[in-house]
N, C-alpha and C positions, 0 to 999 in steps of 0.2 A: 802810703807805699814806702817800703824800706829798701827799695832797689836804687835810690838815687845815687848813693855813695857806696862803693865797695868796702865793707868793713874790714876786709883782709889786707887792704893796702895801707901800710904803715908810713908811706912817704907822700901823703896827700898834701897838695899846696894849701896855703892859708885860705885862699878863696873858696876851695872846696869844703874846708872845715866850716867856714862861715855860712856857706850854703846849707850844709848839713844842719848847723845850729838853727838856721832860719826855719827849716822844715820841721825840726823838732818843736820849736816854739809855736809854730802855726798849729801843729797837731794837738799840742797841749791846750792852746786857746780854744780850739774846736771842742775838745772834751769839756772844758770849763763852760763853754757856751751851751752845750747840750745839757749839762747839769743845771745851768741857770734856767733854761726854759722849763725843765721838768720841775725844778724847785719852786719856781714862781707860782705854780698852781697851788702849792701848799705853803706859801710864804707866811700866811697868818698863823698857821699851826706851828711852823718852825720857829717863828718869833715868840709865840707863847711858850714853847719849850725852852728857848734860850733865856727867857726872862724868869723861868720858874725858880732858880736859886735866889733871885732878888725878891720876887713876890712872896716867897716863903719867909724871908727874913724881914720884910717890911712890916712895921707896926700897923695896927688897925687904923684906917682912915687915910693911908697913903695910897697913891696911885701913880702909874706910869702915864705920862702925858706927852702930847706934842704941842709945840709952841708956835708953829706956822702951818698954814693950810696944806702945803705940799709935803710936809715933813713925813707923814705916815706913808705916803706913796713912795717917796725916795728911800725910806727906811726898809720897806718891803723889797724894793729893788736890790738894796745892799744885802739883805738877808738871803735873797735868791742867789746872788753872786757868791756870797760867802759859803752857802750850802753847796753850790756847784763846784766851788774850789775844793771843798772837803771831799765830795763824792768822786771827783776826778783825780784825786791823789794817786791811785794806782796807775792811771794812764800817764801822769806827769813823771812818776818814778820810772816807768817803763821807757819813756822818751829819754830820760837822763841816762839810763843804762845803755840804750842804743847809741847815744852820742859818745860815751866814754869807752864803749866796747872795743874799738880798735886798739886801745892802749893795753888791753888785757891779753894774757896768754890764751892760746887756742882752747885749752881744756877748761878755761874759766868762763868762756863766753856762753856756755850752756846754762849758767846759773842765773839766767834772767828771771825766771819764775821765783826762785828763792829770794833774790834781791828785792823784787817788787813786793813780795809778801812780807819780808822782814822790814823794809822801809815803811810800808803802809802800816804794819803793826806798831812800830815805834811811834809813828805820827799819831795814830789813833789813840794809843796809850797816853801820849802827852796831852792831847786835847781832852780825853776823858778824865785824866787826873786833874787837870785844871778846872773842869766844869763841875765834877762831882765831889772833889776834895777841897780844892783851894777856894773856889767861889763861895760856897756856903759859909765857911769860916770867916772869910774876908767881909762878906756882906753883913753878917751879924755884927762884926766889929764896927763897920761904918754906921749901922743903924743904932748903935749905942749913943750916938750924938743926937738922936731924936728925943725931944722933951715935950712937955705939954704945950710949949709955945713954938717949938721948931718941929716941923713935919717934913719928911722927905717926899719930894715930887720929881723924881728923875725923868728926864725926857727920853723919848725913843731913840733919837739920834745919838745922844751922848752915851746911852747905855750900850747901843749896838757897836759904836766905835770902840768903846772900852772893851767889850766882849771879844770882838774880832781881833784886836791887838793882842790880848793875852792868850786867847786860844791858839792863834797861829804861832805866837811866840813860844808857848809851851810845846806845841807840836813839833816845831822846827828844832827846839832845844833837845828834845828827846831823840833826834836823829844823830846825836853825837857818835854812837858806835858805828853807824853807817859811814859817816864822814871820815872817821878815823881809819876805817877799812880802806877807803880809797887813798887817803894820805899815806898809809903804810904801803899800799900797792905801788905808789909812785916813789917810795923811798924818802918821803919828806919827814916822816916820823917813824920811830920804832919803839918797841916795848921798853928798852933800856932808857931811852930819852923820856918817855912818859913817866917811868918810875922815878927818875932823878928829879923831875919837876913837879912832884906831888904837892910840895908846899906852895908853889905858885898856882897850881890848879885849885887848891883849896881857896886861895885868895880870889881867883877869878870866879869860882862858883859862888862865893859869898857876895861878890859885886853883882853878878848876873841875877842871883836870887833877890837881892835888894831892889834891883831895877825892875824886874819882871813881875814880882808879886804885887797884887793890888793892895794888899794890906801892909801898913808900915810896921806891924808888930813882928817880933822875932819868931813867933810860932809859925805864922804863915810863910815867912822866909825860909824857915827850916823845912817846911813841907815841899819846897822846890829844891832847896840846897842839898838835902840828904839824897833824894833820888838822882840829882845831877852828879853828885860825887860817886854814887853807885854806878852810874853810866860811865863815868871816867875810868873806874876800875875795870869795868867790862871792856872798855876800849883798849886798855892795856892787854887784856887777854886776847882780844881780836888782833891787835898789832903783833903779838907774839906768834900767833898761829900763821899770820901772813908772812912774817919774817922767816919762819921755818920753811914755808913753801917756797919763798923766793930763794933761800939759800940752797935748797935741794934742786931747784930748777937751774940755777947758775952752775952748780957743781956737775950737773948731768950734761951740760952743753959741750965741754971739751972732751968728755969721755965717750961721746956718741957722734963721731964725725960722719957716720952714714946718715944721720938725720938732717944733714945739710948738703943735699945733692947739688945745689947751685955752685958750691965751691969746687966740685969735681968737674964741672963743665969746661973749665979752662984747661 
């Protein structure tokens, strides 16, 4: 239910904001829970899909193993949770929008559907890019260390932890334009600031690419670094559009005294 807190009240006390945040988190967790239950019925198929980039790169005679009796069971549980988290992303983004909505202008609050679609799109693009582009190249690189005497036998637990970390990392990293939109709306950043700090952005992108990419080679780091820098340039464009809208809104306020009837009441 979205009626607990009136989104038009700009002077809510901190306790009401915390209560609103609590309900948004609870609803997000319920969505993840529903996704978990549905995904668990297909956990083995989902795990086989997640391991496909690795199995295709593994040399003949290598296998994915589990080294303790309950490892496979808990791995499938984690697979279901991870899948539920991915599938519930639109609900999570919707709850984020509803939480920040009171800080937006009245004419901007109607853009909830575009926000959810755009945020989900960038998240899915990030996850897909990591899975279908970065992973195959990185795993082929790792498998070059296999020799006649050294054969890879990765465990289910280690591979899933590795996969979850990087898929979520890539998905969240690709949310950069969406994050910049809100920062620009709050006046924290603007297009001029982002342009002036391009050289620092390149350095940050290089560091993030080196940390997040599974392969230590320059090629796999460039596969993340180049899209990240493109997203940064896209963020400049987004911040410029937001800045122009904010300027027009502020300019219109003193020129339209009739739009503020509460000042005439006195």
